[in-house]
N, C-alpha and C positions, 0 to 999 in steps of 0.2 A: 964681451958679452953682447949678444945680438940686440938690436933695437927694433922693436916692432912698430909699424905704423898702424893707426887706428883702422884704416881702410882694409888692412889685412886680417883683422880680427872680426869674427862673426860670433855674436853672442845672442842667443834667443832668450829673452827675458819674458816670463809670463807672470802677470799680476792677477789678482783675484778678478779684476774686470775682464781679463782674457779667458777665464774659464767658461763663462756663459753670461747671458743676459736674461732679463725677465721673460722673454719670449722663447728662449732656447737655453734652458739651464743645463749645465753639465750634470751627468748622473750623480756625482758626489753632492752637488747642491740639492738635487731632488731628494736624495736619501737623507742627507743631513737635515733637511726640513722635516721629513717624516719622523726622524728620531729625535728631533729637537736638540740637535747637536750645536746649535748656535743660539743659545738661550738669550744672552745679553749682547752678543756680537763683538765683545772686546777682543777675542782671540781668533775669530772666524777667518779673517783674511790670511793670517799667518799659518794656521794649521791646514787650510784648504790648499794653499800654494805648496806647502811642504809635502802634504799628502799626495798631491798631483805629481810632484817630482818623484816621490817614492813609487807610486803606481806606474810611472813611465819606465822606471828601472826594474821594478819587480811587480808584475801584475798579479802575483799571488802571495801577498805578504801575510805572515803570521801575526798574531796579536803582539808577540814580542818585537817583531820587525816594526810594527806601527808605533809601539811604545818607544822604541829606540829612536825612530825618525822624529817623533814629536816631543822628545824629552825636554827640549828647551822652551817649549811653549807653556805659558801659564794661562789657565782657564779660571776666570774669577767666579764663575757660577758652578764650577765642579761638574761639567758635562763630559768629563773624560771618557766614561764608559760609552756614551752615545757617540762621541767622536771616533773612538776606536772601532765600534761596530760599523759606523758609516764608512770608514776607509776600507775595512775588510769586505763589506758587502758591495762597495763600489767596484772593488777588484772583480768580484763575481759577475757583476753586470758587464764590465769591460771585457771580460773573458767570454761572455755569451752564456754564462751558466745561470743567470737570473735576469729578471726584468724589473724595471721600476714601475 
């Protein structure tokens, strides 16, 4: 079995802080704010980072794609429909089909 050294391994980890900041929000953060997809904030970091990963792999996700990707996330304030709309509409912005 091969042994890998840590220096040979490149992993790009993105946290919610890496999406944007208060002066330069990621389109998903702007749209999420407009749709109130982060009502209490309990689940925001988790779904935003997961959704970013989905959009990186599939810039045109269907509603079912978004639901499948976010299936393990629990939203305490039941903002699921706003979260799903946010991810789908962010894809449109990233593809250049819409503006924020």
